[in-house]
N, C-alpha and C positions, 0 to 999 in steps of 0.2 A: 956933662950930665944930660943935657938936652939931646945930644947925639945918641947916647945909650938908650934913652927913652924912645926916641924916634925909631932907631933900628929894632928895638924890642917890639914896639907896636907894629912896625912893618913886617917883622918876622911872624908875629902872631896873626896878622891879617893874611899873609901868604899861606901860613899853615892851615888856617880855617878854610880858605878858598880851595886848597888842594885836597881837602878831606871829603869833598862832596862826591857822592856815589854816581856813577853813570846811570842814565835811564835807558830802558829798552822798551820798545812798543812791539807787541806781538799781535798780529791780526790773522784770523783764519777765515777762509772762504769755504762755504758749504757748496760744493759743485756737484752734489748728487743730482741725478735726474728727477724731474718733477712731472706729474700728470695733471691734466685738467680735463674735465668732462663737460662738453657743451650739449645742451638739449636734453638733459636728464629729466624725466618726468617726476612730478611730485610723488614722494614716497618710495622712489627707487633706492635700493641699497647697493653699496659697492663692496666687492670682495676682491682682495688681492691674495693670490695663493691660498684660497679658502679661508682667509682671515677677514672678519668683518671690519670695514673701515668707516661704517656709518652711512648716512645719506649721500648718494652720489652728487646731488645738487650742491652740496656745500663746497665741492672742489671744482667750481666752475671757472676758476682763474681770475675771478674778480672779487676780492684779491686773493682768495685762498686756493692753493694748489696742494697736491699730495706729493711729498718727498719720499722717494723710495731708493733702495740700493740698486746699483747698476746690475744688469743681468737679465735673464729671461724670467718673466712672471706670467701667471695666468690671471687675467682681468675678467671679472664677471659682474654684471649688473642685473639685479632681479627686481621685479615689480609684482607684488601680490604672490610671492613664492614661485613665480615663473621667470626663467632666464630670458632677458630681452637682449643681452649682449654678452658674448664670451669669446675671448681671443687670447692666444699666447703672444706676448710681445717681448721684444728685446729693447731695453733702454740702456743707453750708455752715458749720455750727458744731455743737458739742457731740458727744454720743455717739450713734452709730447701732448698734443691735444687730441682727444678721442671724442668724435661727434656721434651722439646717439640719435637714432631716427625713430 
């Protein structure tokens, strides 16, 4: 009788241990290119492909950068409705720092 209880208990333990589901961890990396703007004057506005991104100074790289899609983009910075920087750039990966003078 003790052997039957022992084997039944052993079988139950093995059954419960074998029913656990495997675990999977998925991690994604955002490797899109980023832009940082150094030396942006107070009040300067940033436009990427004619879309307003807000104040250029907020993307100074400390700690905020602007994440964009890879490819060619028109970058324009204005101050008091005057363009102070405009350039077509190609970005593929990593961080590109644009210094405004």
